[in-house]
C-alpha positions, 0 to 999 in steps of 0.5 A, a space after each residue: 621706382 618701388 611702385 613701378 616695380 610692384 606694378 610690373 610684378 602685378 602684370 607679371 602675376 597675370 602673365 604667370 597665371 594667365 590660365 586662371 586670369 583667362 578663366 575668371 575673365 571668361 566666367 565674367 564674360 559669359 555671365 555678363 553676355 547672357 545676362 545682358 543679352 537676354 535681358 536686352 532682347 525683349 526690349 530691343 525686339 519690342 522697340 524694333 517693332 515700335 520703331 517700324 510701326 511708328 515710322 509707317 504711322 500705324 493707326 492706334 485704333 481701327 473702328 469697323 461696323 457690320 453696316 459700314 461707316 458714314 460721315 456721322 461716324 467719322 464726326 463722332 470719332 473726331 470729337 475725341 480729338 484723334 486724327 481720323 482717316 476712313 477707307 473702303 474695304 471688302 473681301 474678294 475670292 480670286 480663286 479657291 486658293 486666294 482670298 484678297 482683302 481689297 482696300 482703297 488707296 489714297 496717296 494723301 492719307 498719312 496713316 498706315 503707310 505702305 513700305 514698298 519692297 518692289 516696284 512702286 505705288 499706284 499712280 493711275 486709276 487702273 494700277 494696283 499694289 499687292 502684298 509681298 505675300 502675293 509673290 508666293 502665288 506667282 504674281 509679278 509686276 506688269 501682270 493684269 490682276 482681275 477683280 470682277 466685283 461690279 458692286 464695289 469697283 468700277 473696273 475689273 482689270 488692274 496692272 500690278 505696279 508694286 509689292 509692299 508690306 503694311 504696318 497693319 500686318 507684322 506676321 508673314 503668314 497671318 492676314 486675318 479672316 474673311 467672309 468669302 472663299 476659304 474664310 482666311 485672307 491670303 494677301 491684301 491689295 490696294 486699289 485707287 480710291 476713285 475706283 470704289 463705287 461703295 456708298 459708305 466707308 468700311 473702316 475708320 483709322 484713328 491716331 492719338 497725339 499723346 501716344 505718338 512715339 511711345 513704345 507700342 508694347 509699353 504699359 504707358 501706351 497700353 494704359 493710354 489706349 485703353 482710356 482712348 478706346 473707352 472714350 471712343 466707345 462712349 462716343 459711339 454708344 448711340 451710333 448703333 441705334 442711330 445707324 439702324 434708324 438711318 438704314 431703315 429710313 433709307 430703306 423705307 424711302 426706297 420702298 416708298 415709291 413702290 408702295 405708292 405705286 401699289 396703293 395707286 394701282 389698288 385705287 385704280 383697280 377699285 375704280 375699274 372694279 366699280 365701273 365694271 360692277 356698274 356695267 354688269 348691273 346695267 347688263 342685268 337690267 337689259 337682260 331682265 327687260 329683254 323678256 318684255 320685248 317681242 320675240 323678233 326683238 329678243 332674237 336681235 338683242 340676245 347676240 348683243 347682250 351675249 357679246 357684252 357679257 363676254 366682254 365684261 367677263 374678260 374685263 373681270 378676268 383682267 381685273 382679277 389678274 391685276 388684283 393678284 399682281 397687286 396682292 403679290 406686290 403688296 405681300 412682297 413689300 410687306 415682307 421687305 418692310 418687315 425685314 427692314 423693321 427686323 434689322 438688327 443694330 450694327 455691331 461696332 468693333 474696336 481693334 487696337 494695334 495689339 489686335 492686328 494679326 501677328 502683334 500678339 504673337 510677336 509680343 508674346 515672343 518678347 514676353 516669354 523671352 523677358 520671363 526667361 530673362 528674369 530667371 535663367 540668366 540670373 541663376 547663370 549669373 549667380 553661378 558665375 559670380 560664385 565661382 569668380 568669388 571662390 577663384 579670387 579668394 583662393 588666389 589671394 590665400 595662395 599668396 600668403 607668403 608673398 603678402 608677408 614678404 611685401 609687408 616685411 619689406 615695408 609695403 603698406 596695406 593699400 600698396 599690397 592690396 593694389 596688385 590684387 585689386 588691379 588683377 580683379 578690376 582688369 579681369 572684371 573690366 574685360 569680361 563686363 565690357 566685352 560681355 555687355 557689348 557682345 551680348 547687346 550686339 549679338 544676341 538680339 540680332 541672332 534671335 531676331 535673325 532666327 525668327 525673322 522669317 515669321 515677321 515683316 519688320 524692317 530690321 532690328 534697332 539695337 540700343 543699349 539697355 543700361 539697367 542689366 549692364 549696370 547690374 552686371 557690372 555691380 554684381 561682378 565688381 562685388 564678386 571680384 573686388 569683394 573676394 579680394 578685399 574679404 581675404 586681404 582684410 583678413 590676411 593683412 591683419 596678421 604679422 609678417 612672420 605669421 604670413 611667412 609661415 605655411 598654414 598648417 594643413 587640416 588634420 585627417 579625420 575618420 570619415 563616415 564611410 570607414 564605419 561601413 566596414 564591408 565597403 571600406 575594406 574593399 576599397 584600394 589604398 588610393 581610393 581610401 585616400 581620395 575619399 578622405 581628401 574629399 571629406 577633409 576639404 569639405 568647402 572645396 567639395 561643396 563648391 565643386 558640387 554647387 558649381 557643377 550642379 548649377 551648370 548641369 541644372 542650367 542645361 537641363 532647364 534650357 532643354 526642359 524649356 523647349 520641351 515644356 513650351 512645345 508641349 502646350 499643343 500636345 497637352 491642349 489638343 486631344 487630351 482636352 480640346 477634342 474637336 477639329 473645327 468651329 463653324 460660327 453661324 450668322 444667327 440662330 435661325 432654324 434655316 441657318 442651322 439647317 443650311 450649315 448642317 446640310 453641308 456638314 452632313 454631305 462632307 464624308 470626312 466629318 464624323 460628328 458635329 454638335 451645336 453650341 452657343 459661343 460668345 466672348 464675355 468679359 470679367 471685371 475683377 475689382 481694381 483690375 483691368 477687364 479680361 475677355 474669355 469664351 463662354 461655351 454652352 453645349 446643346 447636349 451636355 452629355 455628348 459635350 464630354 466627347 468634344 471637350 474633356 473637362 477635368 481637374 489637374 488631378 484628373 477628376 472629371 467635371 460636370 456642367 450640371 450644377 454651375 459653371 466650369 472655369 479654366 484654371 488660369 483665370 481661376 488662379 489669376 483672380 483667386 477664384 475657387 469652387 463655390 465662389 460666384 463669378 460675375 461676367 458681362 455679355 457683349 450687350 454689357 448685361 451682367 450675370 452671376 453664376 456659381 463656380 462648380 469646377 476649375 478645369 485644366 487648360 493650357 491655351 485660352 480661357 473659357 467658361 462652360 455652362 449647361 443650357 439649363 444653367 444658362 437659361 436660369 441665370 440669363 432668363 433667356 432661351 438657349 439659341 446655339 450659334 455655332 457647330 463643333 465639328 469632329 473629323 478625320 485628318 484633313 489636308 489644307 485644301 480639304 479644309 479650304 474646300 469645306 470652309 468655302 462650301 459653308 461660306 457659300 451658304 451665306 449662313 456662316 460667318 467663318 470656319 476656324 480649324 484647330 489645325 491652323 491654331 496648332 500650327 501657329 502655336 507650334 511656330 510661335 513656340 519654335 521662335 524660342 528654339 533659338 534662345 533655348 539653343 543659346 542658353 544650352 550652349 552658354 551653359 555648357 561653356 560655363 560648365 566647362 570653364 567652371 570645371 577647369 577653374 575648380 580643377 585648376 584651383 584644386 591642383 594649385 592648392 595641392 601642388 606640393 602634395 602631388 609632387 610628394 606622391 610623385 617623388 614617392 614613386 607614383 606614376 603620372 597616371 596615378 598622380 592624375 587619378 589622385 585628383 581625377 577620382 575626386 573630380 569624378 565623385 564631384 561630377 556624379 554628385 553635381 549631375 544628380 543635384 543638377 537634375 533636381 536644380 534643373 527640374 525646379 528651375 524649369 518649373 519656376 521659369 515656366 510659372 514666370 513665363 505663363 501668360 493670361 491666355 497660356 499656361 506652360 506644362 512642366 515637361 522635361 523629356 529624358 534627352 534633356 537629362 541625358 544631354 546635360 549629364 553627357 556634356 558635363 561628363 564630356 567636359 570632365 574628361 576633357 579637363 581630366 586630360 588637360 590636368 594630366 598633361 599639366 601634371 606630367 610637366 610639374 617640376 617636383 623640386 621647385 614645387 617642394 622647395 616653394 615653402 623655403 
């Protein structure tokens, strides 16, 4: 009965102090909700993508070649033990706005299964299925789709029977690059394989059993695929030479009949010439003999000889004409043979899942969320746990008399503690369970929903990530139970008589402010009392300022993250990268450069262009994976300063005269400094060493810059530019597409990359984080409100007798409220100022954690971030002040003053 009565008293305690109980539960809920929700979002997003692509059996590796793929290539790939499937593929410019990637459809193939969104897959030879993106161009089921390409397809017209998505593309907007039209694929199409007339396959898909079912973005999958790609590259190491030999032999075989025909013709011509020469000799003999004949016979034979001579002349003309034709044919064949002999080895390209359009962007979103989750929620969590600890500590201390009474009545230490432990466990359990469930179920779904327009995934697969849930439970249980046990152990050591006595208040002391006489003398009596109370209870002041500063700092960091993430393009494009397009050429021949230059010169919106050498190179640091970066060598290093502004982070200009300039992220990652030697590897796997003469500020991508002289010295080769950097006035999307089309039509240009596209993609990618930033700010604001309310509530409950006393002495309700509010105003102002500092360094720390190998986030916090954080904190303070005022007006002074009796 005694225990049952005590349990009822424990539950009554919760009802009587429901404001405090709700506040503690809310703090625990918010901390758990954000911590678990954000920490789970990255893994859940990655898991959702993996489940989708694994379900659609996306190939693990794609192999392509610039000269197509043969059965020998497929046999080489199968030696790795991978499941292989090959397909035909080409690009077709339907019109100026539509570039289609046409791929063969074989219903028996297992890899890269299409997910039909509307209609069905092809069942007849004259049917076609299109990318869902094609709907945006007006195509509908039942329409006739024309592909007028007799070199690749047997028919021209196909009936659209469905729209689908492919696991190869998870980005809604990006489909990769093409070598026709505008140079950018707008959507894909699948045509039955029997329609293709191509001699060799275009792409080879590989799937490996030991990575089936693994998370695509996991380290395990990445490591295993790196090993598999290395194996495939070794198996294909000799294929470029072998494939070149095959193509050359086939070409020589095709050339052989024509060459034989020319040789036979030449022999026949030589025989004819010999016969003609003999006839000419005979004619000359007859003409010589003619002089010996009588005049009458001469006159009769002269006409015959003249006719014979004319006929021989005509035959000679015919032979000469035939000889010229044979000579021309021989020269043409010689040129063709030379072209065949000069053919370059084909390039084999290996693309993993992460190289597919949209995969890196999606993975980058998850990585940035994960980086934010490693810092922001943890700090948020720390503030919530700290306030929880403080609240429960004060609650137990307030109940000294009750503990003393129970102890005097014979209750044991465990029984007395049980009431507070139940209080702590109940608030923790409600907050942790609700926070974990809602955080897992809501936050990932909300973030996915707000960014789903950019991705073509088949929904989100939510699951419970237990590690953050367990961490949250442990931390809050320690904060709540630890706070109770910490105070209970101290209080229960005292005797009941000591506990029943009111703890003496801290004695008043002179404060430092009193020494400043001109200021102190101008303060009113109430203001002096407030300042004395602030410094009298230093622990209360410190805890209030820490709580307010933490919440304000979280709001500053939330908005500051958005400012900083959005500033990448503004910091990179213009201040550093100051050109608008890169035109990549097929080769470095003079006629190639001239053809592209002609198109660039004729475009009125282009202002300047400059030749450079561009190549993707690798660096292979010891005990680390190889990394790619761009090697850029300008033809004119002085003019190059107008295209790329190379400078240190301190603003000092850098020159290319002495060595290499490396961008700052790789220098930081691999601990490289000015004066060090960098070894890099070209696409031919040739290794070269170059001294680093400068570390350049850079925020997007990684590059190595060399002067032509340094490049020629270290590579012992001639500088041959293969690209143009182009500066232009502002161009519309259609103008960019028109220029790209004109350049591709020369057959001398691989592609044209406009930086406007890269800027848009980067801004859109950063825009995906707006949702999580908004959530962080809202939850930080909610925590700030609960913290302010809780701290004020503690302050009032601890000083209720003091407030009742001054109310009895004649203070008006507003004056009693201001007695507390003045202190809150001081705490709030100091907390906001401290929060600005906390927010600045917290943002900087998060950005360091969020930076990636190819991206650095500048620290940019605009004034609205500070204004919003400070304004919201002040607003919450005003609301709490009002709630406190209402509460104080209803205080029963007599009961409060008799509480010690």
